[in-house]
N, C-alpha and C positions, 0 to 999 in steps of 0.2 A: 437656516434651511435643512429641510429635510430633502434626502435624495434615499431613492432605492436602487441598487445595482444587483441584476440578476449575477447567479453562478453557479457553480457545483461543490458541492459538499465534498469535502476531502478528506471524512471519517473512515470511509469501509468502501468497497467496491460496487455498492449500490446503485451509486449513481443518482444521486435526490438532487435535485434544483433546489436550491437555497436564495435568497435575497440576504445581501448587506444592506442595512441599514446605515448611514452616515448625516451627522446632524453638525453641519458648517466644515464639513472636510473630512471630520473624525468619526471612523466608525465605532456605534454606537450598541451596534443588536446586531440582529438577524431575523429575520420570519420567513415561515414558510413560501416556497413559489407552488400559487396555486394552480396552474396552469401546466407547471412539468409531468410530462407522459410519465414517469418515474412514481413520485412520491405522491402526486394529485393534493398538493397543497398540505400536506404532513411532511413533520420533520422528528425525527428521535433527538433526546439530550444531548448522543455525541455530535449531532447537526447544528441542533441550537449553541453548543458550547463551542464550534468550531474555531471561530474568531480569536480563542484565547491565544491560538498560537501568533496568531497577530500581534496582539497586546503586549504578550509576553515577549517580542520577538525582539533578537541580538542587531545591534548597530555598529559595533566595532571589533573588527578582528582581535585575534589573541594570539600570544605564541606565550606558552609555558604559563599561560593567566595573565601574563601584559597585555595590555591595550598596545596596536601597532596600524600603522595606517595599511592602505591596499597595497600602496608599490611594495614598501616592505613586507607583508604576507605574500605577495605573487612571487617574489626574488626569495620568499623564504622557501616555498613549496618548490619553485622551480629547481632549485638548490638540491633539495632533496630528492629529486627523481633525477636529477643529471648524475647524481652521486650512488646510485644503488643499480645494479643490475637488473633490465628491466624484466626479467623471468622469476626476480625476489620482490615486485611489485604489482600489489592487486588492488584494482579500481573496483566500489561494490555501488551500481546501480540498486533502485530501490522503486516499489511501486508505488511510492511517493510523487516519481518523478512524472513529467508531462509524456506523454509520446514524441515530443519535439527535445524535449531532453535525452531521455535514451537515446534516440538515436547517434543525439552528440556524444553522449558520453562511448557509447559503443564504438565509434569511429574514431572517437580520443584514443581508445584504449587500443584499437587494433593498429593503427597508426604508429604507435609506440611501442607495438610487440607488448604491450602488459598484459596480465590475465584478468580477468573483467567475471565476475558474479554478481547472480542477482537469483538472492533466496526469496521466496514465495510460498509462507505458511507451509515449507514442507512440500506443497504441490509441484509436481514435476511430470513430463509428459500432457501434457494438456490437449487433449486429441480428441475426447469424447465429444458426442454428441449435445452439444451445449442446449438446455432447457431454458426458454424464457419464463419472463414472469408472468406472462398470458397463462403456459403450458400447464404453470405451478396453481394456477386458481383453475383452472380445467381437469386436473388430475383426479382421478379417484383412489389411489392412493399413491400418500407420499412418504418417503424415508427420510427422515432428519438426523442427520450426526453433528454433533456438535449442539448448544444452545445458541441454534441459530434468532428461536423469537427474543432473545434476549440483549444480544449482540449486534444482531440484524432485525432493527424491529419493523421496518418497511419490508422487508421480505416475509418477516411472520405474520405482518398483515393478511399479507396473499394467501399466507397458509390457513389462517384463520378463516380466510374468506372462503376456503377450497372445504374446509370442515363445515362450516354453516352449510356450504355445497351438497354435502352427504362425502365427501372425502373420508377414508381414513388416515390417521397420522401415525407410524410408527417410529419411535425413535432410540436413538443410542447417546444416551445422556445421563446424567445424574439425577437421582429421581427428584430432589427437591427445588431442582431446575425451571424457568419460566416455560422451556419445550413442553418437559414432562406434564406441565400443568395441563396441555392442551391434546396430549395423546392418547392414544386408544392403547398400545402397547408399549412399552418401554423394555428393551433389549438391554445385554452388557457387554456385547459386542458388536462389533459390526457385519461377521459372519451371518448371526443370527437375524440381525434387522433387514439385512437383505435378502433373505429364506421370504420376507414379504414381498419381492419386487414380483410384480407381473405387467403385461403387456401397455398397462396403463400408469404405469407409475412413473413418478419423478423424486430423485435423488436429489436433493439437498443438502450439500454438509459446507462447514468453514473452519473444519478441525480433521486432523488426521495424524496416526502415530508414526506411521512409516509407508516407502515405497509400495510396500505390500499391500496396506490397506488400499492407497488407494489403484492399485490394480485390481485389487476385487471391483470396488467399486464402476470403475471402467469399465471390469466384465461383467457388468450386470447387464439385460439385457433391454433397457430403458435411458431417456436421458438421465443428464445428471447437471446441477446447477452447482460451482464452487464459489462459493463466497469469500472475496480475500479479506484481511484484514485493515491491506491501505488500497488507495480510491483508484490506482492504474496497474493495480499487479497483470489484469486482464491483456491491457495492450502494450506493458514491458514483455510480456512472457512472448508477444509476437516478434519481439525483436533481438532479444535475450532470450538464449535457453533458460529458465531456470533451475535450479540445480538444489539436491536436497542439504539435509544438516549436518550428512556425515561426510556429502563431498565437499561441502565446504568448510568442514574445518581441517578437514584436509589440505585443502588448499592455505588456509591461515597457518599453518604449519612450515611451509613453505616460503612464507611473504615478512618482507625487510619493512619495507613501504607500505600502509594499506590507506586507500584513498576513499573517502566513505561520502557519497552522495545523498543528502537529506536521506539518511537511515539512523535508524539508533538498535544497530546491529548487537549493542552490548544488553542491552536488554532483552534480546529475543533470543541470542545464542549462549550456551554456558561453556565458555572459553577464556583461557586464558590472558587478554588483548593485552597484559604489561610484558607478555615474552613477545613483543612485536616491536620492533625497535622504534618505527615512527607511526603512528596513526593524525591523518590529516581527513578532516570532517568540515565538510559544507552542510550548513544546516539554517532554517530561519529563527530557532531559536534554541536554548542549550538545551541537552538531556542527559542521559549516561555515557553515550557514547562520546560528546563534545567534552564529559568531564575527565575522560582519562585521555584526552588526546592534546597532542602538544602543539597542534597547529587547528584552529578552529577561523572559520570563514563565515560570518553573516549572507546568505542569497535571502532573494525576495521568497516571500512567502505564497501559497497559491494565491491570494489575497489581492497579491499586487504583480500575477503572472498574467500573459496571453499562452492559450495552449488546447492542449486537447487529454482527456481522458477515456480510456474504452470501460465498458461497466461491466458486470459480471457474464451478461450475455451476451457480451461483444458489441454493443451499438458505440460508436466514437460522440464524444460529445465535445463540442468545443465551449471552452469559457475565456471571459475578455476581464482583464483586471478592473478590480472595484475602485481600488484606488492607486495613486504614486507613491513611489519609494526612492530612497535613494539608495537603498542596496542593488548589488548588480544580481543581475540573473544568473543560474549556472552556466549556462550558455555563453552570455559574456565572459566570466572566469575562467571556462575551460580556453576562451580563446586569447586571453592575456597568458595563460600558463602555455600555451601550446607557442606563442609567440617569444617566448623566453628559453624554450629548449632549443 
């Protein structure tokens, strides 16, 4: 028997709808959600492949690469936390966390006086006038920083629509990129690209090198749309202030126990994570961070969870679990750890 369950794509912050296809209770594929207001029946390759997180899911807790039961791993985590000074414990929240999970993670960290860190593509102080997807389509000038058309093709689709309607596309991107192919002019620096800003411009960006670059973008006299690499970075940033890469590294230098919630920080940050005494990772499937972690705890993937994400332009979108899971949610695991402290 085939079933179709509506949910949200977890691949980036655009907030596309996706249908999960089940056959006799098993996840077998995805299909675009044709009536969803963001993607209007389109899904990019990342969206179509998003169920790979579920298909490769972790089911057994690990301590030093050995399988253990959940009671054992909760005892081990609580023991590590109790044996360490609170100011040397850092909790990492992620843009992969739902709004509800982020609120719980923040409360957990603050109630125990732990450090808390949230890294969102080096985007900090996100207080600019945010552009909507409709603003992009109606703009006469679009400033693109990063290869948005390749990385976030459903936003790219709106940029292409704007170009067909007469908009000029100015980009700071590599010459042979997908975004370069639709650009009227390509620039080597953000400063030169921003010189093209006027009152009818919209800036769309998915990468920056420094906080100074971000200040230049937000200092421009027009709306801007940051497109995050993770589905709920916008939502989490309203709960926990994002920090820069430099500030995160400074915090890691002071950390003995690092507790990471659904993030692959090792693949994002160039840092000697072996210098930290204990890494504890909660993840739906194995990644580079779990490979170097002493303790690894399986959690529900987005497809097995209820919650809400906030997309790039600030719209809150709710989702329901498409399939049941025997894994615990992050909220349930936090409650179990807190009860042991």
